[in-house]
C-alpha positions in Angstrom: 0.0 0.0 0.0 1.2 3.5 -0.9 2.8 5.2 2.1 1.1 8.6 2.8 2.5 11.1 5.3 0.7 14.2 4.1 -1.1 14.7 7.5 2.3 14.7 9.3 3.5 17.7 7.3 0.2 19.6 7.1 1.7 22.4 9.3 5.4 23.5 9.1 6.7 23.3 12.7 10.0 22.7 14.5 11.2 19.2 13.9 8.3 18.4 11.6 10.4 16.5 9.0 12.7 14.9 11.5 9.8 12.8 12.8 9.5 11.2 9.4 13.1 9.9 9.7 12.1 7.2 12.2 9.5 5.5 10.0 10.5 2.1 8.5 7.8 1.3 5.9 8.5 3.0 2.7 11.8 4.5 4.0 15.2 4.6 2.5 16.5 2.4 5.3 14.3 -0.5 4.2 15.3 0.0 0.6 19.1 0.4 1.2 20.1 -1.5 4.3 21.3 -4.6 2.5 23.7 -2.7 0.2 24.8 -0.6 3.2 25.7 -3.7 5.3 27.6 -5.2 2.4 29.6 -2.0 2.0 30.4 -1.8 5.7 31.5 -5.5 5.8 33.8 -5.0 2.7 35.3 -1.8 4.1 36.0 -3.6 7.4 37.6 -6.5 5.6 40.1 -4.2 3.8 40.8 -2.3 7.0 41.6 -5.5 8.9 43.7 -6.7 6.0 45.7 -3.5 6.0 46.3 -3.3 9.7 46.7 -6.9 10.8 47.6 -9.1 7.8 50.0 -7.2 5.5 53.6 -6.6 6.4 55.3 -3.3 6.2 56.3 -3.5 2.5 52.8 -4.7 1.5 51.3 -1.9 3.6 53.3 0.6 1.5 52.0 -0.9 -1.7 48.4 -0.8 -0.3 48.9 2.9 0.7 50.0 3.8 -2.8 47.0 2.0 -4.2 44.7 3.8 -1.7 46.0 7.2 -2.7 45.6 6.4 -6.4 42.0 5.3 -6.0 41.1 8.3 -3.8 42.6 10.7 -6.4 40.9 9.4 -9.5 37.6 8.4 -7.9 36.8 12.1 -7.6 36.8 12.4 -11.4 33.5 10.5 -11.7 30.7 13.1 -12.0 28.4 11.5 -9.5 26.1 14.4 -8.8 25.5 15.3 -12.5 24.9 11.7 -13.6 22.6 10.8 -10.8 20.8 14.1 -10.7 19.8 14.0 -14.4 18.8 10.4 -14.2 16.5 10.8 -11.2 15.0 13.9 -12.7 14.1 12.0 -15.9 12.8 9.0 -13.8 10.6 11.4 -11.7 9.1 13.0 -14.7 8.3 9.6 -16.1 6.8 8.5 -12.8 4.5 11.6 -12.6 3.5 11.1 -16.3 2.4 7.6 -15.6 0.4 8.7 -12.6 -1.5 11.4 -14.6 -2.1 8.9 -17.4 -4.0 6.5 -15.2 -7.4 6.0 -16.7 -10.1 7.3 -14.3 -13.7 7.0 -15.5 -15.0 10.0 -13.6 -15.5 12.4 -16.5 -16.8 9.6 -18.7 -19.4 8.4 -16.1 -20.7 12.0 -15.7 -21.3 12.4 -19.4 -23.0 8.9 -19.6 -25.2 9.7 -16.6 -26.2 13.1 -18.0 -26.7 12.2 -21.7 -27.8 8.6 -21.9 -31.5 8.7 -20.9 -34.0 6.1 -19.9 -35.4 5.1 -16.5 -36.6 1.7 -17.8 -34.5 -1.5 -17.6 -33.2 -0.9 -21.1 -31.8 2.5 -20.2 -30.3 1.2 -17.0 -28.7 -1.7 -18.8 -27.3 0.6 -21.5 -25.6 2.9 -19.0 -24.1 0.1 -16.9 -22.8 -1.7 -20.0 -21.1 1.4 -21.3 -19.2 1.9 -18.1 -18.4 -1.8 -17.8 -16.8 -1.6 -21.2 -14.7 1.4 -20.1 -13.6 -0.4 -16.9 -12.9 -3.6 -18.8 -10.5 -1.7 -21.0 -8.5 -0.4 -18.1 -8.4 -3.8 -16.5 -6.9 -5.3 -19.7 -4.3 -2.6 -20.0 -3.3 -2.8 -16.3 -3.2 -6.6 -16.5 -0.4 -6.2 -19.1 1.7 -3.7 -17.2 1.1 -4.3 -13.4 2.3 -7.3 -11.5 -0.4 -6.9 -8.9 -3.2 -6.9 -11.4 -1.6 -9.8 -13.3 -1.6 -11.9 -10.1 -5.2 -11.0 -9.4 -6.3 -11.8 -13.0 -3.9 -14.4 -14.4 -6.3 -15.5 -17.1 -9.2 -13.8 -19.0 -11.6 -16.3 -17.4 -10.7 -14.6 -14.0 -11.9 -11.3 -15.5 -15.2 -13.0 -16.5 -15.5 -14.4 -13.0 -14.9 -10.9 -11.5 -17.8 -9.5 -13.5 -16.0 -7.2 -15.9 -16.8 -9.3 -18.9 -19.4 -11.8 -20.0 -18.7 -15.2 -21.6 -20.1 -14.0 -25.0 -17.8 -11.0 -24.8 -14.9 -13.2 -24.1 -15.7 -15.3 -27.1 -15.8 -12.2 -29.3 -12.5 -10.9 -27.8 -10.8 -14.2 -28.6 -12.4 -14.4 -32.0 -10.5 -11.3 -33.2 -6.9 -12.2 -33.9 -4.2 -9.6 -33.3 -0.5 -9.8 -32.5 -0.9 -6.8 -30.2 -2.7 -5.9 -27.0 -6.5 -5.9 -27.5 -7.4 -3.4 -24.7 -9.0 -1.2 -27.3 -11.8 -3.6 -28.2 -14.1 -2.8 -25.3 -13.8 0.9 -26.2 -14.9 0.0 -29.7 -17.9 -1.7 -28.3 -18.6 1.4 -26.3 -18.5 3.6 -29.4 -20.8 1.3 -31.4 -23.2 1.0 -28.5 -23.4 4.8 -28.1 -24.2 5.2 -31.8 -26.9 2.7 -31.4 -28.3 4.6 -28.5 -28.4 7.7 -30.6 -30.4 6.0 -33.3 -32.8 4.7 -30.7 -33.3 8.1 -29.1 -31.5 7.3 -25.8 -29.0 10.0 -26.7 -31.0 13.1 -27.5 -28.8 14.9 -30.1 -25.5 14.7 -32.0 -23.9 17.2 -29.6 -24.4 14.7 -26.7 -23.0 11.9 -28.8 -20.0 14.1 -29.7 -19.4 14.7 -26.0 -19.5 11.0 -25.3 -17.0 10.3 -28.1 -14.6 13.1 -26.9 -14.6 11.7 -23.3 -14.1 8.2 -24.7 -11.1 9.3 -26.8 -9.6 10.9 -23.7 -10.0 7.8 -21.7 -8.6 5.7 -24.6 -5.6 8.0 -24.9 -4.7 7.5 -21.2 -4.9 3.7 -21.6 -2.6 4.0 -24.7 -0.1 6.2 -22.8 0.2 3.6 -20.0 0.9 1.0 -22.7 3.6 3.1 -24.3 5.2 4.0 -20.9 5.5 0.3 -20.3 6.8 -0.4 -23.8 9.3 2.4 -24.1 11.6 2.8 -21.1 14.5 5.1 -20.3 17.3 3.9 -22.6 19.1 1.0 -21.1 22.5 2.5 -21.8 21.8 5.4 -19.5 20.6 3.1 -16.7 23.8 1.1 -17.2 26.0 4.2 -17.1 24.4 5.4 -13.9 24.7 2.0 -12.2 28.3 1.5 -13.2 29.2 5.0 -12.1 27.8 4.5 -8.6 29.2 1.0 -8.1 32.6 1.8 -9.5 32.9 4.9 -7.3 32.2 3.0 -4.1 34.3 0.0 -5.1 37.3 2.4 -5.4 36.2 4.0 -2.1 36.6 0.7 -0.3 40.4 1.1 -0.7 40.8 4.8 -1.4 39.0 5.9 1.8 41.0 3.7 4.2 42.8 5.5 7.1 46.4 5.1 6.0 49.7 6.7 7.0 50.4 10.1 5.6 53.3 10.6 3.1 54.5 13.6 5.1 55.6 12.4 8.6 55.0 16.0 9.9 51.3 15.8 9.1 48.9 14.8 11.9 47.6 11.3 11.3 44.0 10.8 12.3 42.8 7.2 12.5 39.1 6.9 13.3 38.6 3.3 12.1 35.0 4.1 11.1 34.7 6.3 7.9 31.8 8.4 9.0 31.6 10.7 6.0 32.3 7.9 3.5 29.3 6.0 4.9 27.2 9.1 4.6 28.3 9.6 1.1 27.4 6.0 0.3 24.0 6.5 2.0 23.2 9.6 -0.1 24.5 8.5 -3.5 23.3 4.9 -3.3 20.0 6.0 -1.9 19.7 8.4 -4.8 20.2 5.5 -7.2 17.6 3.4 -5.3 15.1 6.2 -5.6 15.5 6.1 -9.4 15.1 2.3 -9.3 12.0 2.7 -7.3 10.1 5.2 -9.4 11.2 4.1 -12.8 8.3 1.5 -12.8 5.6 2.3 -10.3 3.4 -0.7 -11.3 5.3 -3.2 -9.2 4.8 -4.3 -5.6 7.1 -1.9 -3.7 5.8 0.1 -0.8 5.4 3.3 -2.8 4.1 1.8 -6.1 0.6 2.5 -7.3 -2.3 0.7 -5.7 -3.7 -0.6 -8.9 -6.0 -3.2 -7.3 -7.7 -0.6 -5.1 -8.0 1.8 -8.1 -9.8 -0.9 -10.2 -12.2 -1.6 -7.4 -12.9 2.0 -6.8 -13.5 2.8 -10.5 -16.0 0.0 -11.1 -17.9 0.8 -7.9 -18.1 4.6 -8.4 -18.9 4.4 -12.1 -21.8 2.0 -11.5 -23.2 4.2 -8.7 -23.0 7.3 -10.9 -24.8 5.9 -13.9 -27.4 3.6 -12.1 -28.2 4.5 -8.5 -27.6 8.2 -8.9 -29.3 8.5 -12.3 -32.3 11.0 -11.8 -32.0 10.4 -8.1 -32.1 14.1 -7.0 -32.7 15.6 -3.6 -35.7 18.0 -3.4 -35.1 21.6 -4.3 -35.0 23.9 -1.2 -34.1 27.4 -0.5 -30.5 27.5 0.7 -29.3 29.3 3.8 -28.0 32.3 1.7 -31.3 32.9 0.0 -31.7 36.0 2.2 -28.3 36.2 3.8 -26.0 37.2 1.0 -22.7 36.4 2.7 -21.4 33.5 4.7 -21.5 33.7 8.5 -19.4 31.8 10.9 -20.4 32.8 14.4 -17.9 30.6 16.2 -14.9 31.7 14.2 -13.3 35.1 14.2 -13.2 36.2 10.6 -10.2 38.0 9.1 -10.5 41.2 7.0 -11.0 40.5 3.3 -7.9 41.1 1.2 -8.6 44.0 -1.0 -5.1 44.3 -2.6 -1.7 45.3 -1.4 -2.1 49.0 -2.2 -5.7 49.3 -0.7 -4.6 50.9 2.6 -1.6 52.8 1.2 -1.3 56.4 2.3 0.0 58.9 -0.3 2.1 61.6 1.3 1.9 64.9 -0.6 5.1 66.9 -1.2 5.5 70.2 0.6 5.8 72.2 -2.6 2.9 70.4 -4.3 -0.8 70.5 -3.8 -3.2 68.1 -5.5 -5.8 69.9 -7.7 -9.1 68.3 -8.3 -9.8 67.9 -12.0 -13.4 67.6 -13.3 -14.5 64.6 -15.3 -14.8 66.7 -18.5 -11.3 68.1 -18.1 -10.1 64.5 -17.9 -11.5 64.0 -21.4 -9.1 66.7 -22.8 -5.6 66.0 -23.9 -3.3 65.1 -21.0 0.5 65.6 -20.9 1.8 62.1 -20.0 5.4 63.2 -19.7 6.6 64.2 -16.2 7.1 67.9 -15.6 10.6 69.1 -14.6 9.4 71.7 -12.1 7.0 72.1 -9.2 3.9 74.2 -9.4 3.7 77.1 -7.0 0.9 77.0 -4.5 -0.4 80.4 -5.4 -0.4 79.6 -9.1 -2.0 76.3 -8.6 -4.9 77.9 -6.7 -5.6 80.3 -9.6 -8.0 78.4 -11.9 -9.0 79.1 -15.4 -12.7 78.8 -16.2 -13.7 77.7 -19.6 -17.2 77.7 -21.0 -18.0 74.8 -23.1 -21.4 73.7 -24.4 -22.8 70.3 -25.2 -22.6 68.8 -28.6 -26.1 70.1 -29.3 -26.9 73.8 -29.5 -27.5 75.4 -26.1 -30.8 77.2 -25.6 -30.2 78.8 -22.2 -27.3 79.6 -19.9 -28.1 76.8 -17.5 -26.5 74.2 -19.8 -23.1 75.9 -19.7 -20.6 73.9 -17.7 -17.6 75.4 -16.0 -14.3 73.6 -16.1 -11.5 74.3 -13.7 -8.2 73.7 -15.3 -4.9 74.4 -13.5 -2.8 76.9 -15.3 0.6 75.4 -16.2 3.0 76.4 -18.8 3.3 72.8 -19.9 -0.4 72.5 -20.7 -2.1 73.3 -24.0 -2.7 76.8 -25.1 -6.3 78.0 -25.5 -6.4 77.5 -29.3 -5.0 74.0 -28.8 -7.6 73.3 -26.1 -10.3 74.6 -28.5 -9.1 72.2 -31.2 -9.1 69.3 -28.8 -12.6 70.1 -27.6 -13.9 70.2 -31.2 -12.4 66.8 -31.7 -14.3 65.4 -28.7 -17.6 66.8 -30.0 -18.0 70.0 -28.0 -19.5 73.2 -29.3 -17.1 75.3 -31.3 -17.9 78.5 -29.4 -14.9 80.9 -29.1 -13.2 81.0 -25.7 -14.1 83.9 -23.4 -11.8 86.9 -23.8 -11.4 87.3 -20.1 -9.3 84.1 -19.9 -6.1 84.8 -17.9 -3.0 83.3 -19.5 -0.6 81.8 -17.0 2.8 83.3 -16.7 5.7 80.9 -17.3 8.1 80.0 -14.6 11.6 81.2 -14.9 
């Protein structure tokens, strides 16, 4: 069964991940302890051989060999080779998981578009979903060891209820050198077309929707078959395995505690190579991770639970198209029929997020004062380039009043609107403003003669 620890890491807290280090099932200790014990025994054997069995001359030869192995073992690019390999294996593992055929979308479409409350309609819907589940059983039986052990023969599939005897005969009658997982889906398509002719499927749009979901389901079955057929190239797997094993084979001799060449150097003899053992644990464990996830359809602790998925799919799909068909609860007014917002009396609600700049306070410069601009003035041409000077307070308070009329001819003075426009040397001149106002559809009355022109700043 797949090991799940999601609840243990729901909240990030002190020592949260460290509690996971003491679990055995699905752990790296369970996966690696045999190789780790073999490495420790071999390292101890060479250590005892060097210290107790070899004479002084032989020890010198062993020391030269140890220095040579330690020097050239570092040239093996362990991090690059293992990192790229595990990355590819993980992407492949996730792709296989997302390609697992789940009938949820298909059963919703069948339940909503294949009609009939009589026995014929019920039998039609159940048969359609049984064909879809039969296809997934056939493809999983060819790639998963657990499913193969549960259904060693096609007769076992008949006994489990996924297929009838007549369907088995038709399946065996069609000769093909390749996997015939697609045959039940063909039966599905033909049966859906028959239901359309009989009026069980109301229109061609509903039939098209059925075919689209069927093709999506078939493509996932096909992807699982191709993942099982085409693996990561064997040469790359061999390169990674040889790199790891050759590195630690040389480390058995190269990481021994030997005498230093320079007699003045401090000789530290710990007997137990702590960091070498950690290095083996990390690199060999990395290789084991790639070995574990390269094919998740085995019987490891973290492999996919294909048996439970098959049982879940057939049960849920039959409930959706049979028991749940037209089995609706009565319509009632919900709690928020009058109350427009959710209310949680026992929980202190937090303020609703309105944006990061919602509560920002804008501090005005001492030499500047914001001037309100009317909506009509905003319709005029605006200088988008930043000005290179500040506007004086006294000049900003002096406003120019313009009289503009509506697009239609004004009949009285009440329709004249006053616009307050700050006088700036960088703004448009009155003739230019008149041209802009004419472009926007305002009346082409001449500007008043009493408009005061703004003096330019020095």
